[in-house]
C-alpha positions, 0 to 999 in steps of 0.5 A: 069729245070736242066733236060731240060738244060741237054737235051739242052747240050746233043743236042749241043754235039750230033750235034757236032758228040759226042755220049752219053757214057753209063758209065763215064769210057767210056766218053772222055768228062764229063759235070757236070750240076750243081745247086746252090739253096742249099749248099750241092749239090754244094759241092758234085760237087767237090767230084764227080769230084775227083772220075772221072778217069784221062784223062777226059775233064771235063766241069762244067755247070749251076748255080754253074758255074755261081756262082763260075766261075774262082774259080772252076778251081782254086779249081780243075785244072782238070776242062777244061771249066766252062760254065754259065747258058746263055752260053750253045750255046758256048759248041761246040766252047769250046770243039774245043779249044785244046789250053786251053788258061786260059782266054777262059776257063770260059764263064759266061756272062749274056745275056738279049736276048733269045737264041733259043735252042730246044733239038731234041726229041731223046735228051729228057730224057723221051720218054713220057713227055717233057719240054719246056722253056718259060722264064728264070730268076727272078726279085723278089729277095726273101731274101733267093734265089740265083736264080736271081744271077745265072739265071739273070733277067727275059727274056721271050721267044716269043709265036711263038717258044713256039708253034712251039716246042709244036707242034713238040713234039706232032708230035714226040709222046710225051703225055704231056708237061711241060712249064718251068720258074722260075716264069712261070705264069709271062710269057708274050709276049709284042709284041703279047700282050699275057699273060700266061693265053692266052698262055695256052689257045692257046696251049690247043686249038692247041697242041694235047697232053693229058696233059699240065703242068707248073712249077713253079708258083709264088703265088704273080702273081696269077690271076683269068684269069688263073683259068678261062682258066684252067677250060675251057680246060681239056688238062690243068692238074688239078695240080699246083706246088704252092710254099708257102715256109712257112705258116707264114705271118711274115716269108713271109715278111722276105723272101721278098715274095709278098703275105701273108698266107691269100693271098695264101689260097685265091688263093687256094680256088679260084682254087678249087671253079672253079675246085674242083679236083685241086691238089697242090704241094709246096716247104717249107723252114724250119728253116729260120732265125727268124722262131719261133716255132709258125711260124713253127706251122703255116706252119704245119697248112697250110699243113693240110688246103691245103692237098698237093699232095706232097711237097719238103722240106729243111732246110734253106741253106744260099746262097751268095749274098742274103739278108738273109745271113746277118740275125741273125740265133739263131735256133740250127741246131738240132732243124731245122732238128727236124722241118723238120722231123715233117713237112715231117711226117705231109705231109706223113700222109696227102698223105696216107690219100689222097691216101687211098681215091682213093682206089676203084676209076678208074684213067686215067694213063699215062704209063711212064716206066717198073718197074725196079724190078718187071717184068710184072709191069709198073709205071705210073702217074695220072693227079695229079702226083700220082705214080701208080704201076700195072701189064700190057702189055700196052706200055710206052707212052700209057694211060690206066685205073687203078682201085686202090686197095691199097695205101701208102703215096708215091704211089698207086697200082691197077689193069688195067681195060679193056676198 
């Protein structure tokens, strides 16, 4: 989502006539797009600003801008403007303001209206894979999560503009698209009477790309209509990012998640009953306040049961304005880090085991980029997001078939197979 926001920012600036600089030292304007989900990356913003050469017009945008607002300028007066998550469209006006009036340096008001902002194809980070925002914000208020406070309440983009952007991207040569939303499977268009499953159904029928993906799905919004639609269309990639956060029902309740461990596993089983090849990735928080060793072991067993393709995992990070900030937390930091290490170690073994099962198989692979260190080699991704390395002259953006010859926990190696 942050990548897509940065694409939108670049689009706005290039329309104004600015050109993207290759190096920070060459830039007149530096826009720092920020994330507030965890404390550590939030703090890195200020050290990054401190390393920038003098004379730059610095703009802080995104979630930390929404969170800290005027505090950013008080903390670092070098910052020219602060632009919140619903205010990117005002960047053009702000950069034209040469008076630097203090009351105009921060724009961070929430908006309940959807603002259409579609980055041009040339502003996308990848020439192969493109993102489409279909909703923003969150109404769930999980006890650990700052997202509702920096992204606002849910707002849903209408179906028509979504379809138009998807068709534009297909015409522009993109081979896969990913639909984005904090709770993407909660999207709806009330005027059109459409659900998220119906949106996927329409896109799969009308948009000629090879793979359509979506992120992030909230397990509490799982429904069987979605599974039926995915089973019906090969264009809908057999991969779902399905954040569990923990394997313990007790901790899920403390997190204010609306599902239990058994609910989560039932949803995974329902997917795999209709679509046996369905693969899952997930997010996990380790060391949430009140997590015991037993709770943590339930998370490890969840990994083993689901056998995720990949996970994102972090030690719990206290966030302002969240309910969990007031929870008693008596687990030592060293123990939390040790649990994170154990979690990642278990997942690495699962990935290695799963990847070794692919040796000898032929996978369809989308060529995404040349290997940065090995001439003559390309990097691609499979339908389930497995990284595949192979020698090839197949250009970026094309599909090819690769026979897997070796496997590690994080990537596969193979030989391109002639058609």
